[in-house]
N, C-alpha and C positions, 0 to 999 in steps of 0.2 A: 468342496467347490466354493470359490469365492463369489459372494453375492455382487450384484451389479452396483449396489449402493456403496459397498466397500471399495470397489474399483473406482467409482466416481470420487470418493473422498481421497483416495490415494492420488488420483490425478490432480485434485485441487491442491493438495499439499505440494506436489511436484511443481505445479504452476506458481504457487506462492514462493517456493524456493528459487525457481528460475527468475522470478521478478523481484526478489528481495532487495537487491542492490538498487534497482531502478525505483522501487517503492520508497526506499529511504531517501533517495535523491528527490523524488517528487514531494516528500514531506518538507525537505529543506526549501525547495523552490516555492511551495505554497506559502511557507512562512515568509519568504522574501516578497511574494506578491501581496500578502497581507500587510507587511510593513510598508511597502510602496503605496498601497491604497490608503493606509492611515496617514501617511505623510503628504500625499498628493491632495491639493486643494485648488480647484479652478477659480473659485471666487464668483462674484456676481458677473453676469453677462449683460448684454444690452437688453433693452425693453423690446419685446416682440409685440407688434401691432397686428392684430388679425380681426376679421369680421366677427362680431358677436351675434349669435343667433337668438339669444334669449338670456334673461337674467337667471343666474344661479347663485347658490350660496357657497359654491366651491371656490376655494382660494388656491391659486396655483402660481408659484413663483419659481424662478430658476434656482434660487438658493434651496428652497424646500425640495425641489426635484433632485438636486444634486445630493443633498443629505440623505434623502430616501433611497436613491439609487446606490449610494456608497454603503449605506447600512445593509441593504439587501445583498450586495456583492460580498461585503465582509462576512455576513452571516453564512452565506453559501460557501465561501472559501474556508472559513473556520470549521464548518461542519465536514467538508470534504477532507481537510487536513486531519481532523480528529479520527475520521474513519480510516484513513491510511495509517495513522499512528497506531491504531488498535490492531490492524493487520500485522504491522511490524512487531508490536509487543507480543502478539500471539506466537509468532514464529520464534522470537527471542526466548519466550517462556518454554516453548517446546524444545528448543535447542539445549536449554539448560538441563533437561532431564536425560539427555543422551550420554552414553559413555564417551570417553575421549576418542576412541577409535571410530565410533559412529559419527561423532561430530566432525572429526577430521575428514572422513569420507564425504560427508555432506558438503563441507567447505570446499574440498577439492573439486567435487563434481558440479556444484551449482553457483559458487560465489567467485567474485573477482575475475582476474585475468585467466584463471585456470578452467574456465567453463568449456573450453574445447578439448580438455584432456580426455583421452579414451581410458577404458578400464585397465588396459595393460600398463599405461603410464601411471595411473593412480596406484595400481598394485605395486609397481616398482617403488614409488615414493613411500607407500605405507609399509612395505616389506612383507606383504601378503600376496597370495595368488589373486587373480582377478575374480574368481568365483567367491572367495571370501569377502572381497570388497563389495561385490554386488549384494551378497547376503547381509553385510553390515548396513548397506544403504537401505535395503528392504526392511530390515528390523528397525532402523531409525525412523523411517517414514511411518511404519505401523505404530510405533510409539507416539509419533507426532500426531497421527490421526486421533488417537485416544485422548490426547491432551487438548488439541485444538477443537475437536468436536466431542466433548465429553457427554453431551446430551443424546448422542446417537446410541442406539442399542444394537449390539452385534450378537 
């Protein structure tokens, strides 16, 4: 009997495969956002007059606020981008360990415009029966679980 943890990891891998193309595009868009933020500079604004309630040693200027805000946002976007890049790299590494047939079944089922292909169409393209194609997919995902989650004990 398959444990609940193995089922969960299997589902996680399938989720990573379904979202693989979108994830790669998110990385590209995050890079564009980072570039845009680095190239965008509002400059100095007008002086803001407001009522002072007491004397403080805090210094607050629009330039400092802008630089601080930009640095926080750049740090956040860079961290998010790297996290998504790591996910893509994990899938890429796992795909490299698959046989050609396993890799082809994964590509046909999860990637690109072929995502809506049923098992009969995939079987026709591959030259196998649909049961064999499903078995190839299951074997591929099991291999990927072991590669992407090597620290898990089964």
